TITITOR-299587 format. One record per residue (C-alpha): residue in three letters; x, y negated, z negated. Coordinates in steps of 0.001 Angstrom, whole numbers. Layout:
# residues N
tordo,east,north,up
ala,X,Y,Z
...
END
This chain:
# residues 780
tordo,east,north,up
met,-113874,29051,95164
lys,-115477,25940,93651
leu,-116924,28054,90834
gln,-113475,29485,90065
ile,-111970,26003,89892
leu,-114750,24847,87573
ile,-114258,27842,85265
leu,-110494,27321,85244
ser,-110960,23636,84403
leu,-113309,24446,81540
ile,-110893,27042,80148
thr,-108003,24562,80393
leu,-110056,21880,78672
phe,-111070,24307,75947
phe,-107534,25383,75143
thr,-106267,21813,75379
ala,-108848,20712,72838
cys,-108074,23669,70598
ser,-104351,22962,70766
val,-104812,19733,68804
lys,-104126,20410,65152
pro,-106875,19333,62763
leu,-106062,16677,60209
gln,-104358,17903,57079
pro,-105903,16902,53739
val,-104123,13981,52124
gln,-102107,14578,48994
phe,-101305,12118,46228
glu,-101193,11855,42467
ser,-104289,10069,41273
ile,-103565,7119,38972
lys,-105601,7231,35787
lys,-106281,3550,35265
asp,-108425,724,36576
ile,-106660,-529,39689
ser,-106990,-4189,40641
phe,-106712,-5335,44251
thr,-105365,-8712,43106
asn,-102872,-7439,40530
asp,-101855,-4036,41938
ile,-102705,-3628,45617
lys,-102199,-7028,47227
ala,-98472,-7080,46412
ile,-98015,-3698,48112
leu,-99846,-4839,51234
asp,-97942,-8147,51294
asn,-94520,-6584,50867
arg,-94957,-3519,53080
cys,-97760,-4157,55568
val,-98278,-7867,56226
ser,-94874,-8158,57911
cys,-96482,-6515,60960
his,-100206,-6986,60294
ser,-100896,-10714,60001
cys,-101458,-12480,63335
tyr,-102945,-12004,66803
asn,-100041,-9646,67494
ser,-101086,-7330,64648
pro,-101320,-3763,65969
cys,-104986,-2989,66637
gln,-105875,-6497,65363
leu,-105634,-5056,61854
lys,-104769,-7969,59568
leu,-103804,-6952,56064
ser,-102958,-10396,54708
ser,-106276,-10615,52834
phe,-109019,-8330,51606
lys,-111322,-9798,54276
gly,-108883,-8669,56953
leu,-108699,-5178,55492
gln,-112496,-5087,55308
arg,-112822,-6253,58926
gly,-110731,-3318,60052
ala,-109248,-2617,63466
ser,-110162,-2916,67128
lys,-109100,-1284,70364
glu,-109198,-4624,72201
asp,-105795,-6070,73082
ile,-105848,-9845,72674
tyr,-102872,-10225,75005
ala,-104281,-8100,77816
asn,-104537,-9585,81301
arg,-108180,-10359,82081
leu,-110244,-12094,84732
ser,-112818,-13341,82225
ala,-112212,-14974,78868
ala,-112775,-12743,75846
asn,-114948,-13628,72887
pro,-112713,-14885,70066
thr,-112198,-12697,66999
arg,-110572,-15095,64537
leu,-110665,-13871,60961
phe,-112641,-16183,58604
thr,-114065,-18010,61646
asp,-115885,-15924,64244
ala,-117705,-13638,61810
val,-118466,-13982,58118
asn,-119262,-10438,56983
glu,-118497,-6811,57691
lys,-121736,-6236,59628
gln,-120902,-8986,62107
trp,-117413,-7556,62669
arg,-118870,-4117,63390
glu,-121109,-5738,66001
lys,-117951,-7186,67572
gly,-116396,-3735,67943
phe,-114218,-3565,64828
phe,-114165,-281,62919
ser,-113372,370,59274
val,-110015,1736,58177
thr,-111142,2191,54557
asp,-114501,3962,54956
thr,-114317,7721,54537
leu,-114316,10069,57522
val,-115420,13694,57292
asn,-112550,16074,58131
thr,-113916,19244,59722
leu,-110974,21270,58393
asp,-112104,21257,54775
asn,-114966,18758,54712
ser,-112741,16340,52774
lys,-113553,12652,52951
glu,-110613,10359,53618
ser,-110189,7068,55416
ile,-108112,6217,58468
met,-105727,4210,56301
met,-105274,7098,53888
gln,-104416,9416,56771
tyr,-101807,7042,58200
leu,-100174,6671,54797
ser,-100337,10406,54094
val,-98758,11398,57421
lys,-95871,9028,56712
asn,-95463,10454,53231
lys,-95255,13983,54662
asn,-93006,12978,57592
pro,-90832,10176,56197
leu,-88118,10330,58858
asn,-88198,7697,61593
ile,-87315,9305,64902
gly,-86801,7541,68225
glu,-87755,3933,68880
tyr,-90526,1784,67423
ser,-91902,-1421,68879
pro,-95375,-2171,67477
glu,-96101,-4948,69991
thr,-95277,-2886,73079
asp,-95862,746,72037
glu,-98959,2531,73241
leu,-100947,2740,70022
ser,-104209,4667,70079
cys,-105916,2514,67439
ser,-107637,5691,66310
lys,-111136,5214,64952
asp,-112273,8776,64122
thr,-110898,12178,63070
asp,-110618,13485,66648
glu,-108534,10535,67787
leu,-106425,10674,64637
ser,-105784,14390,65113
glu,-104711,13917,68703
phe,-102455,10958,67866
phe,-100681,12665,64961
asp,-100356,15893,66927
asp,-98310,13952,69474
asn,-96725,11508,67004
pro,-96094,13167,63633
his,-93490,10538,62735
lys,-95705,7519,63380
gly,-97505,7115,60108
met,-97484,3858,58166
pro,-95381,1831,57524
tyr,-94736,2203,61246
gly,-91071,2900,61999
phe,-89845,1919,58527
pro,-89250,3920,55322
ala,-92290,5275,53506
leu,-93775,3618,50449
glu,-92219,4417,47110
lys,-94020,7097,45115
asn,-95754,4699,42716
glu,-96809,2324,45518
tyr,-98178,5239,47524
asn,-100162,6724,44640
leu,-101586,3344,43612
leu,-102730,2488,47121
met,-104133,5956,47830
thr,-106039,6051,44512
trp,-107508,2606,45161
leu,-108604,3629,48655
lys,-110074,6901,47423
asn,-112025,5035,44734
gly,-113727,2805,47288
ala,-111211,-7,47978
lys,-112882,-2528,45688
asp,-112106,-6233,45758
asp,-111649,-8446,42695
thr,-110265,-11568,44383
ile,-111113,-14778,42560
lys,-112811,-16981,45144
asn,-112206,-20661,45846
tyr,-110443,-21747,42683
ile,-109078,-25222,43389
pro,-106992,-27081,40759
ser,-108475,-30414,39699
lys,-105435,-32352,40967
glu,-105917,-30928,44446
gln,-109703,-31345,44337
leu,-109236,-35036,43603
gln,-107150,-35463,46745
ile,-109598,-33383,48774
asp,-112445,-35653,47710
lys,-110511,-38761,48790
phe,-109700,-37432,52244
glu,-113145,-35935,52864
lys,-114654,-39326,51988
phe,-112343,-41004,54505
leu,-112914,-38457,57270
asn,-116708,-38465,56864
asn,-117168,-42222,56693
lys,-120165,-43143,58886
ser,-118602,-46093,60706
ile,-117855,-45459,64381
lys,-114214,-46431,63921
his,-113844,-43848,61177
lys,-115678,-41188,63191
val,-113424,-41585,66215
ser,-110291,-41697,64065
ala,-111378,-38652,62062
arg,-111946,-36696,65245
tyr,-108465,-37600,66510
ile,-106873,-36620,63186
tyr,-108812,-33343,63054
glu,-107839,-32336,66587
his,-104182,-32743,65623
leu,-104376,-31054,62204
phe,-106685,-28106,62822
leu,-103716,-25687,62722
ala,-101980,-27327,59763
his,-101389,-25668,56416
ile,-102183,-28713,54341
ser,-100467,-29229,51018
phe,-101811,-31639,48406
asp,-99148,-30694,45857
asp,-95554,-29706,46709
lys,-95311,-27561,43595
ser,-98509,-25649,44274
glu,-98649,-22481,46341
asn,-102105,-23468,47594
phe,-102650,-24515,51197
tyr,-105780,-25702,52981
glu,-107071,-26001,56518
leu,-109166,-28812,57931
val,-112419,-27498,59436
arg,-115822,-28660,60644
ser,-118551,-27463,58300
lys,-122344,-27452,58135
thr,-122109,-28582,54513
pro,-120908,-31863,52941
asn,-118471,-32430,50104
gly,-119602,-30740,46888
lys,-120993,-27619,48581
ser,-119334,-24431,49784
val,-117718,-24751,53182
glu,-119699,-23159,56038
ile,-117420,-23355,59046
ile,-118917,-24004,62469
ala,-117014,-21766,64873
thr,-115976,-23362,68157
lys,-113402,-22093,70627
phe,-111582,-25424,70888
pro,-111252,-28209,68305
tyr,-112744,-30658,70834
asp,-115869,-28560,71558
glu,-119094,-30416,70880
ile,-121223,-29554,67853
lys,-124839,-30599,68380
glu,-125888,-30455,64732
glu,-124632,-32675,61947
phe,-121243,-31564,60645
phe,-118671,-32631,58083
tyr,-114886,-32497,57984
arg,-113937,-30286,55064
phe,-110857,-28660,53558
arg,-111042,-24898,53168
lys,-108561,-23072,50972
ile,-106478,-20512,52869
glu,-107111,-17047,51441
ser,-104574,-15093,53479
thr,-101001,-14428,52489
ile,-98767,-17096,54014
val,-96630,-15771,56861
his,-93811,-17849,58267
lys,-94717,-17545,61962
thr,-97955,-19517,61473
his,-96956,-21646,58469
met,-96905,-25305,59541
val,-96981,-27553,56496
tyr,-98582,-30997,56596
lys,-98585,-33049,53382
leu,-101568,-35174,52396
asn,-101282,-37608,49492
asp,-102178,-41180,48548
ser,-99472,-42714,50721
lys,-100694,-40686,53704
leu,-104234,-41955,53152
leu,-102936,-45519,53144
arg,-101050,-44755,56344
phe,-104193,-43440,58048
asn,-105956,-46684,57232
glu,-102953,-48680,58408
leu,-102809,-46855,61729
phe,-106476,-46410,62604
ile,-108831,-48545,60537
asn,-107074,-51832,59784
pro,-105875,-52781,63327
lys,-108270,-54432,65739
trp,-108966,-52214,68726
asp,-108814,-53830,72161
ile,-111763,-51671,73185
lys,-114879,-51884,71041
pro,-115200,-48570,69154
tyr,-117705,-46109,70592
leu,-118452,-42446,69959
ala,-116025,-40528,72151
ser,-117450,-38118,74701
tyr,-117407,-34354,74319
asp,-117738,-33879,78074
lys,-115627,-30799,78827
ser,-114076,-32400,81898
ile,-112311,-35003,79748
ser,-112371,-33811,76115
ala,-109347,-31547,76706
asn,-107190,-34578,77515
gly,-106464,-36715,74450
leu,-105134,-39560,76585
lys,-108545,-39986,78174
val,-110990,-39193,75398
phe,-109236,-41364,72775
glu,-108410,-44248,75078
gln,-110153,-46686,72732
ile,-107721,-46016,69846
pro,-104591,-48175,70262
ala,-101935,-45992,71893
ile,-99302,-47204,69464
ser,-101424,-45934,66550
arg,-101725,-42529,68172
tyr,-98006,-42281,68933
glu,-96919,-43408,65476
phe,-99350,-40931,63901
met,-97600,-38147,65800
leu,-94101,-39466,65072
asp,-94866,-39690,61347
asn,-94844,-35876,61249
ile,-93039,-35080,64473
his,-91500,-31869,63187
tyr,-94997,-30552,62484
ile,-96287,-31677,65904
ile,-93447,-30027,67837
met,-93758,-26934,65651
thr,-97386,-26516,66763
phe,-96113,-26143,70344
ile,-94026,-23197,69172
arg,-96076,-21610,66370
gly,-99515,-22367,67746
pro,-102037,-19828,69024
val,-99380,-17705,70740
cys,-97870,-15344,68149
lys,-95868,-13635,70862
gly,-95155,-13935,74525
gln,-91950,-13798,76521
val,-93890,-15002,79584
ala,-95228,-17946,77580
leu,-91776,-18904,76325
asn,-89621,-18323,79378
val,-90600,-21854,80381
ile,-87904,-23238,78051
gln,-84159,-22872,77634
asp,-82809,-20829,74733
his,-81377,-23911,73037
phe,-82062,-27616,73590
trp,-82505,-30880,71746
val,-85505,-33199,71785
met,-85365,-36953,71221
phe,-88165,-39507,71297
met,-88656,-42939,72790
asp,-88884,-45710,70254
pro,-92458,-47113,70128
lys,-91110,-50634,70659
tyr,-89752,-49595,74084
asp,-92482,-47228,75286
val,-94247,-49183,78040
ser,-97332,-46964,77827
leu,-98022,-48443,74377
his,-97746,-52096,75365
asp,-98969,-52347,78943
lys,-102747,-52050,78643
phe,-103103,-50816,82231
tyr,-100351,-48164,82165
leu,-102281,-45219,80749
his,-105662,-46126,82214
asp,-104359,-46541,85748
asn,-102457,-43248,85594
leu,-105127,-41043,84016
lys,-105675,-39195,87279
asn,-101986,-38315,87405
leu,-101939,-37415,83709
phe,-104512,-34669,84225
ile,-103883,-31352,82414
pro,-105168,-27938,83631
asn,-106891,-27232,80296
gln,-109622,-29540,81573
tyr,-110728,-26565,83695
gly,-111573,-24691,80484
asp,-110594,-21208,79321
asn,-112124,-19354,82264
pro,-110961,-20942,85545
ser,-111429,-18957,88736
ile,-108533,-17363,90591
phe,-109323,-19629,93546
lys,-109071,-22730,91366
thr,-105780,-21468,89942
thr,-104113,-20718,93268
ser,-105331,-23991,94771
ile,-103568,-26177,92201
leu,-100530,-24128,91146
asp,-98278,-25717,93731
asn,-99895,-29152,93770
tyr,-97087,-31454,92687
asp,-98647,-34638,94046
phe,-99866,-35795,90625
ala,-96404,-35352,89116
lys,-94690,-37134,92000
glu,-97127,-40025,91986
tyr,-96907,-40450,88221
gln,-93107,-40488,88244
ser,-93123,-42995,91093
asn,-95608,-45275,89302
lys,-93696,-44925,86054
ser,-90385,-45885,87686
lys,-91914,-48998,89210
ile,-93455,-50304,86009
tyr,-90397,-49506,83879
lys,-88294,-51410,86407
gln,-90530,-54440,85824
tyr,-90048,-54264,82064
tyr,-86421,-53104,82072
pro,-84802,-54152,85374
lys,-81371,-53268,83981
gly,-82516,-49884,82690
leu,-83043,-48535,79185
asp,-80257,-48712,76634
ile,-79513,-46609,73586
asn,-81755,-48801,71424
ser,-84809,-47274,73071
ile,-84110,-43922,71373
trp,-86204,-43525,68223
lys,-84173,-43560,65001
gly,-86583,-41367,63068
asn,-88687,-41852,59966
lys,-87146,-43501,56935
lys,-88884,-41041,54608
glu,-88054,-37922,56651
glu,-84430,-36838,56983
asn,-82900,-35786,60313
asp,-86051,-35956,62443
ser,-84782,-38358,65140
ile,-83460,-35261,66959
leu,-85095,-31852,66789
thr,-83533,-28557,67846
ile,-85488,-25804,69574
tyr,-84118,-22270,69538
arg,-85824,-19690,71697
his,-85539,-16124,70376
phe,-86620,-14246,73528
asp,-90400,-14066,72940
ser,-90608,-16401,69939
ala,-89018,-19749,69101
ser,-88308,-22078,66190
val,-88011,-25843,65628
his,-85516,-27458,63288
lys,-84676,-30961,62140
gly,-81347,-32328,63296
ala,-78989,-31569,66182
leu,-78113,-27918,65554
gly,-75531,-26150,67640
asn,-73125,-27581,70177
ile,-74257,-29951,72938
pro,-76904,-27934,74828
lys,-77292,-27534,78554
thr,-80390,-29741,78665
leu,-81941,-32445,76508
trp,-85395,-33973,76496
val,-86566,-37486,75749
ile,-90283,-37525,74968
asp,-92515,-40595,75227
tyr,-96122,-40897,74126
pro,-97878,-39742,77346
leu,-95697,-36634,77491
leu,-96091,-35817,73796
glu,-99888,-36014,73889
arg,-100194,-33946,77078
ile,-97939,-31175,75764
tyr,-100009,-31070,72582
tyr,-103366,-30819,74326
ser,-102023,-28342,76868
leu,-100168,-25941,74560
val,-102073,-26362,71294
ala,-105524,-27969,71230
gly,-106487,-26718,74689
phe,-104785,-23331,74783
asp,-107016,-20302,74324
val,-105266,-17058,73452
phe,-108566,-15342,74357
gly,-108749,-17143,77704
asn,-108448,-15416,81039
thr,-105140,-14854,82796
pro,-105641,-17734,85279
his,-106095,-20144,82336
gln,-102853,-19011,80740
leu,-101040,-19063,84075
leu,-102154,-22642,84711
val,-100910,-23748,81299
arg,-97584,-21954,81829
lys,-97000,-23559,85230
his,-98103,-26983,84037
met,-95537,-26727,81257
asp,-92893,-26464,83982
arg,-93792,-29985,85047
leu,-93893,-31311,81495
arg,-90474,-29805,80786
ile,-89039,-31469,83887
glu,-90615,-34759,82804
gly,-88837,-34557,79446
glu,-85555,-33728,81171
ser,-86113,-36549,83677
asn,-86610,-39034,80835
phe,-83221,-38012,79466
leu,-81504,-38289,82861
glu,-82626,-41926,83147
tyr,-80019,-42753,80495
leu,-77194,-41395,82671
pro,-75662,-43166,85696
lys,-78099,-42776,88575
glu,-75513,-41198,90896
ser,-75023,-38309,88417
arg,-78656,-37421,87768
lys,-79290,-35085,90698
glu,-76117,-33133,90018
tyr,-77096,-32528,86400
phe,-80630,-31564,87370
asn,-79499,-29164,90098
ser,-77154,-27435,87657
trp,-80201,-26544,85542
tyr,-82200,-25154,88475
gln,-79886,-22854,90361
gly,-81332,-20751,93154
trp,-83196,-21712,96301
leu,-86695,-20900,95009
ala,-86143,-22710,91717
ser,-84919,-25804,93540
gln,-88035,-25787,95717
leu,-90406,-25408,92773
ser,-88710,-27982,90522
val,-89796,-31447,91585
tyr,-87544,-34223,90303
val,-88152,-37875,91157
pro,-85309,-40008,89734
ser,-85668,-43760,89583
glu,-83372,-46173,91433
val,-82676,-48183,88287
gln,-79133,-47908,87002
ser,-78564,-47027,83356
ser,-77656,-49995,81177
ile,-75316,-47854,79060
asp,-71637,-48563,79638
tyr,-69893,-45205,80078
lys,-66134,-44875,79545
thr,-65682,-41249,80693
asp,-66945,-38912,83414
asp,-68633,-36593,80915
phe,-71810,-38656,80750
lys,-73910,-36171,78802
glu,-71356,-35760,76023
glu,-70758,-39486,75805
phe,-74509,-40138,75644
val,-74837,-37630,72800
gln,-72027,-39280,70853
lys,-73696,-42681,71273
val,-77032,-41303,70080
phe,-75363,-39698,67073
asp,-73781,-43017,66137
tyr,-76960,-45023,66731
thr,-79315,-42671,64874
lys,-76721,-41679,62251
thr,-77273,-38029,63122
lys,-74851,-35584,61523
lys,-73028,-33120,63731
asp,-73493,-29425,63062
ser,-70514,-28609,60832
ile,-70223,-25018,62104
asn,-71392,-25039,65710
phe,-70493,-28476,67083
ile,-67083,-28172,68733
glu,-64870,-31206,69200
lys,-62435,-31161,72138
glu,-59413,-31124,69856
tyr,-60702,-28192,67790
ile,-58185,-25364,67222
pro,-59787,-22067,66124
met,-58411,-20268,63085
asp,-57441,-16615,63040
ile,-59510,-14150,61067
lys,-58132,-13987,57539
glu,-57290,-10819,55670
lys,-59149,-12048,52611
tyr,-61856,-14665,52046
thr,-62143,-16581,48806
asn,-64771,-19281,49415
lys,-67625,-20551,51574
glu,-65437,-23013,53508
glu,-63178,-20236,54803
ile,-66201,-18172,55819
glu,-67759,-21042,57764
glu,-64459,-21852,59460
thr,-64350,-18314,60847
phe,-67995,-18560,61915
lys,-67033,-21733,63766
ser,-64265,-19972,65665
leu,-66714,-17240,66683
thr,-69063,-19773,68306
leu,-66559,-20498,71063
pro,-67408,-19038,74492
asn,-66491,-15330,74800
ser,-65133,-15280,71256
ser,-67732,-12831,69956
gln,-68120,-9743,72102
ile,-71040,-8353,70123
ile,-73426,-10964,71507
lys,-73507,-9225,74898
thr,-74837,-6094,73212
phe,-77418,-8110,71290
thr,-78569,-9830,74483
asp,-78818,-6620,76446
ser,-81062,-5105,73768
lys,-83330,-8204,73612
ser,-82238,-8790,70047
asn,-80865,-12225,69405
leu,-81574,-13188,65804
ala,-79894,-11752,62713
his,-80184,-12750,59069
ile,-76898,-12153,57257
arg,-76408,-11731,53515
ile,-72867,-12214,52242
lys,-72521,-10588,48820
met,-70089,-12826,47018
asn,-68065,-11465,44134
asp,-69444,-14144,41815
lys,-73004,-12917,42594
lys,-73892,-16257,44273
asp,-74807,-14685,47590
leu,-74902,-16663,50841
val,-77377,-16369,53719
tyr,-76638,-17227,57340
ser,-78598,-16810,60544
met,-76887,-15629,63713
ile,-78633,-16967,66816
ile,-77835,-15822,70366
asn,-78462,-18440,73065
arg,-78908,-16736,76412
trp,-77802,-18562,79533
his,-80353,-18919,82345
lys,-79671,-19922,85925
asn,-83091,-21553,85698
val,-86349,-21339,83757
ala,-88541,-22381,86680
leu,-89859,-18937,87567
leu,-92511,-16910,85790
phe,-91156,-13406,86383
ser,-87861,-11504,86817
glu,-86169,-13322,83972
glu,-83515,-10624,83629
ser,-82226,-11399,87121
arg,-81569,-15010,86111
leu,-79461,-14276,83026
asp,-75692,-14264,82730
ser,-74511,-12777,79433
ser,-70926,-13932,80087
lys,-72149,-17492,79437
asp,-74198,-16724,76341
thr,-73309,-18540,73159
val,-73797,-17792,69477
asn,-74698,-20166,66642
tyr,-74379,-19569,62914
arg,-76490,-21578,60475
gln,-76684,-21365,56721
gly,-80186,-20424,55675
phe,-83082,-18968,57615
ile,-83717,-19587,61300
gly,-86759,-18136,63066
ser,-89673,-15989,61893
tyr,-88810,-12692,63603
pro,-85429,-11321,62471
asn,-84221,-8622,64853
val,-81836,-7229,62265
tyr,-80709,-7707,58665
val,-76993,-7623,57895
glu,-75337,-7223,54495
val,-71605,-7810,54008
lys,-69561,-7704,50819
gln,-67077,-10536,50355
asp,-64175,-8084,50352
asp,-65336,-6638,53705
leu,-65578,-9949,55547
ser,-62320,-9483,57446
glu,-63502,-6140,58781
phe,-66910,-7589,59655
phe,-65515,-10648,61472
asn,-63083,-8503,63453
leu,-65971,-6294,64477
leu,-67969,-9319,65660
lys,-65041,-10613,67658
asn,-63778,-7369,69199
tyr,-66887,-5195,69279
lys,-67008,-2516,71963
asn,-70226,-735,72800
asn,-68844,2733,72029
glu,-69578,5389,69436
val,-66722,4318,67146
asp,-67881,713,66828
lys,-71533,1730,66683
lys,-70740,3709,63543
lys,-68690,852,62120
ile,-71491,-1660,62585
leu,-73900,591,60657
lys,-71842,-152,57566
phe,-73277,-3677,57719
val,-76486,-3512,59757
ile,-79649,-2469,57942
asn,-81164,-79,60442
arg,-84947,400,60310
ala,-84443,4005,59157
asn,-82106,2996,56323
pro,-83581,4282,53017
asn,-82687,906,51451
phe,-84470,-1096,54125
trp,-87284,-2356,51883
lys,-84832,-3354,49175
ser,-83030,-5518,51732
phe,-86303,-6928,53113
asp,-87443,-7908,49628
trp,-84131,-9622,48870
phe,-84220,-11778,51998
asn,-87832,-12785,51419
asn,-87250,-13607,47749
lys,-84164,-15607,48644
phe,-86106,-17633,51209
lys,-88886,-18333,48706
thr,-86387,-19440,46074
glu,-84646,-21823,48468
asp,-87734,-23401,50074
ser,-91006,-22487,48380
leu,-93052,-25079,50303
asn,-92101,-23785,53748
tyr,-91704,-20155,52731
gly,-93713,-17445,54413
leu,-93226,-13718,54935
met,-90996,-12871,57886
asp,-92365,-10729,60716
leu,-90920,-7289,61497
asn,-92710,-6569,64781
arg,-89510,-7339,66704
tyr,-87002,-5645,64438
ile,-84414,-3701,66439
ser,-86338,-687,67660
lys,-84005,2285,67444
ala,-84154,4399,64296
ile,-80797,5892,63285
asn,-80738,8575,60606
asp,-76974,8991,60128
END
């Protein structure tokens, strides 16, 4: 009997193996000319491939934003997989310097030729993916590169099996095939050996002059300079540094084996605060990769910034005699502790000088994706900051030192904490309670009558609209914007220096995307406490008898109320309120004090009367007035469908008759009963309370859908937004405007939106990401 089973199994295995079709030879028209990677190929990769292949969330870790990424190839390792032990980092340009080292790390080539047993032809993995798409151009079903089970095929057998099961999953994945000329150029270049002709390290003299100035400052041998340079580096290591607004060149600040004047040789460390035993130098390395918006965080360096660094760090006398700060891992992850010798006011003002950049690092930092990482925040909220003149932590020399134990962050456990360590501290709220209690006592000593509106920071004189920042969460990504966008949100934060520094070291400097699951869980749960601290700071400006009611409205549900520890002070607010709507009145006072402009489309005054949809639209003002009416609760039925499909960001092109097209972003803000819990987010949503915002220009990095509307069709489009029903009739109507991923004109639309963005804001421009484009392919 056993022998029969064995024979049957072998026969089944044999026929199963034989049932897989062998790879078909690729077909293309060879281009009879010398093909340049720089002049011919890079533009194709940028415009058709980089939109999905550029970050940690790149399918198979295949990054096509530079020749080095293409040369590195792909990997079967999932960076975002749950793991008990931290993984070795695989950062392009950092953790390996040549192809041999990447092969030793498990990456396989997508450009080297593979022998096809069908006809002994020699073609690469990339050629096969492109060829299969060319032969099977239709997109069928649904495509979600970040969540689909991709084989990451590395040989002919795996390719054959994958394409046998998935004939419509060639590249570009789930989008129209390359145009004929693009396809033939790329295939010819690959067939001819995929040669690189990139010009290396050309730096304009104007930028080199600035680089020399800053490298001299950062590598000054005095202890004061060394400590200051370390602090600056740990806050700028993710920055895309610009020395010239008109240049398209960006640089990153790194630690190198080599001094100024020699080629940069980066010293790879997991964290920016990891110790380097050998001598090193702070250097600026030119960014070779194509700039993508989701990781593009611009920080300007110029002569005035150099003067400011000296003003903040070098010129003031430090209360503590400068000493070389420790790299002890138990403290180096906490900037409040390790940089205690630098005056706190210098540190806070350094961060406030570029606060939009600092807050953006929380959002665009190491995590390129992650609904679990982002469900710690509301879909829409505003952030304000405490004025340095009023922040007690900056002026009371004992405040920070005496509270360091309570200002502990879990990143101090490293990237590989044990499960036991994680479970033992997850529910330990004693530090948070004690800190809030201590803080209330000392603030009462300084401000016995409470804080007034003057303690809210007015913003930088040189930066417009940065006294209030808006955060939009787009399901598993988010974006940060200057000014108070949208209507008054459910929650607001007020951030002081201790909170700002801890969020930075927890979410940015100390977060390891390659860390184990307990590390990431600790950071996620700690962020719960930091969020509540920011909300608590805001509530201190409201009458004390109202604070608990507001807080409880944000944390509905028994479990959320138990997990959300709020310790209000007993000090009454010094603000004189005239109405019972304290939050709205506070916002109005802040607007007046900071001279913040209200959102012209989305901010709704009580006396506002919505306009009816017009039969014909003649100008921008009429269009925006209708958008405004659609932001009212339950005034746009289509948002429920967007929410249910996890799509909540659209970029809209309005084709005006005068050819001066307009761009707006449509943002869905989902309503949560609470954001205190890690899982089961769907059970805590209520789509009947969702809101929609419309903003001119580009919001977010991950558009879920592109929309194109002719001026003469606006009435039809607006009526569809307002009265949409999720039935077959309206689904067909919406396809008149929505650019579905299977639309033959998809790439034409994609190119237009990207070119428009670059024209409007070249400094902050980067390619948008398509990994989260609405998944269903419709071939009507």
